[in-house]
C-alpha positions, 0 to 999 in steps of 0.5 A: 514072747507074748503071754509066755516066758521070756528066754534069758540071755544066757539060755539064748546064747547056749541055744545059739551056740548049739544051733551054730554047732548043729549047722557046722556039723550039717555043712562041714562034719569034719570041722564040726567033729574037730570043734566038738573034740576041742570043746570036750578037751577044754571042758575036761581041763577046766572042770577041776578048777571049776569044781574048786571054784564052786566049792569055794563059792559054796564055802563063801556063801556058807561061812563068809558073811558080809561082816567077816568079808568087810573085816578081813578084806574091807576098808579097815582090813589093814596089812592082814587083808593085803597079805591075804589078797596077795596070797590068794592071788599066788595060790589061785590056779586055772583060768582067771575067768573062772575066778571072776564069779567068786571075786564078784561075790566077795566084792558084793560082800564088801571086799575092797577094790584095791584087794580085788586088784591085788588078787588078780595081779598076783596071779602072775606069780605061779608057785608051782613054776618058781623052781622051773623059773629058778632053774632056767634063769637063776635063783636071783632072777626068780626072787627079784621078779617075784618080789617085783610082781608082788610089789607092783600087785600092791601098788596096782591095788593102791592105784586102782582104788584111787581111779576106780569107784569104790563098791557101795559095800566098802 
């Protein structure tokens, strides 16, 4: 826009989505209402996780300084950093895309690339579902599968660190 403010890409996307939804409602009202209902259901399901992530982002901004991040999750974090990343991945809930913002912030503050990979990989271990896994497949299967996922999360972190460029904060 000449002489005026430019619309950011994010707001442009929202406006285009609203326009598409309005057009759908005008052309096919039944489909538009079904899409709106699905959007509302999805929003309700991710709001609790989104709230948790926003709270964690707030706490990160408030208490986790770049120096602390580098000490706990950076290049010299040691075994404690690897254990924290593995635990964080296993304890994280909800859709993974919700966590990307928090992880990007941690990486910008000095989180090691390997540990970022471990968090994302370890999300495959779902603690609330372990009893169900043991019930259907047996305790041995559940323990071996969980141990292998944890092991490969750690190995994947090491591999990722070798092939991905290090963050400028590492």
